[in-house]
C-alpha positions as CSV (number, residue, x, y, z in Angstrom):
1,M,-16.7,-5.5,15.1
2,P,-13.2,-6.2,13.8
3,H,-10.3,-3.8,14.1
4,F,-7.4,-3.5,11.7
5,L,-3.7,-2.8,11.7
6,Y,-3.0,-0.7,8.6
7,I,0.0,0.5,6.8
8,L,-0.2,3.5,4.5
9,R,2.3,4.6,1.9
10,S,2.8,8.1,0.7
11,V,2.1,8.0,-3.0
12,Q,4.6,10.8,-3.8
13,R,7.3,10.3,-1.1
14,G,7.2,6.6,-0.4
15,R,7.0,7.1,3.4
16,Y,5.1,4.6,5.5
17,Y,2.6,5.3,8.3
18,I,1.4,2.5,10.7
19,G,-1.9,2.8,12.5
20,S,-4.9,0.9,13.7
21,A,-8.6,1.6,13.2
22,E,-12.0,0.0,13.1
23,D,-12.6,1.4,9.6
24,P,-9.3,1.7,7.7
25,E,-11.0,3.2,4.6
26,F,-12.6,6.0,6.7
27,R,-9.3,6.6,8.5
28,L,-7.5,6.8,5.1
29,G,-9.9,9.5,4.1
30,E,-9.0,11.5,7.3
31,H,-5.3,11.1,6.5
32,N,-5.8,12.3,2.9
33,Q,-8.0,15.2,4.0
34,G,-5.2,16.5,6.2
35,K,-7.0,15.9,9.5
36,V,-3.9,14.0,10.9
37,D,-1.1,16.4,11.8
38,S,1.7,13.7,11.4
39,T,0.6,12.7,7.9
40,R,-0.6,16.0,6.4
41,A,2.7,16.9,4.6
42,Y,3.0,13.5,2.9
43,R,-0.4,13.3,1.2
44,P,-1.8,11.5,-0.7
45,W,-1.7,8.1,1.0
46,E,-2.8,4.7,0.0
47,I,-3.4,1.6,2.0
48,I,-0.8,-1.1,1.2
49,Y,-1.4,-3.6,4.0
50,L,-4.1,-4.7,6.4
51,E,-4.3,-7.2,9.2
52,E,-7.7,-8.0,10.9
53,Y,-8.1,-8.5,14.6
54,E,-11.1,-9.3,16.8
55,T,-10.5,-6.5,19.3
56,R,-9.2,-3.0,19.4
57,S,-6.6,-4.0,22.0
58,Q,-5.2,-6.7,19.7
59,A,-4.9,-4.4,16.7
60,Y,-3.3,-1.7,18.9
61,A,-0.8,-4.2,20.4
62,R,0.2,-5.2,16.8
63,E,0.5,-1.6,15.8
64,R,2.9,-1.0,18.8
65,Y,4.9,-4.0,17.8
66,V,5.3,-3.0,14.2
67,K,6.2,0.6,15.1
68,A,8.8,-0.8,17.6
69,Q,10.7,-2.4,14.7
70,K,11.5,1.1,13.4
71,S,12.6,-0.4,10.1
72,R,11.4,0.2,6.6
73,V,13.4,-3.0,5.6
74,W,11.5,-5.0,8.2
75,I,8.1,-3.8,6.9
76,E,9.0,-4.5,3.3
77,T,10.5,-8.0,4.0
78,E,8.4,-9.3,6.9
79,L,5.0,-7.8,6.1
80,L,5.0,-6.9,2.5
81,G,7.2,-9.8,1.4
82,K,9.5,-7.7,-0.8
83,D,13.2,-7.8,-0.9
84,S,13.4,-4.2,-1.9
85,G,11.5,-0.9,-1.7
86,L,8.1,-0.4,-3.4
């Protein structure tokens, strides 16, 4: 079964959250239900980006890489193809 890198955006605050999961829609539900401590305060979330991988380890490696960039600008220009914020 495929695994995904996903990027969420807080609808009200514009923050990003980067994660990986087998079922990103299910995981989005967990974020929006407040089941994830680190995202609870920024609900609601929406999925704005997905990348599909064959294995969990590939998706997790990509998650670590994207998180290591530590840059909103990098996410918006390199992944989302924008030259400014959403």
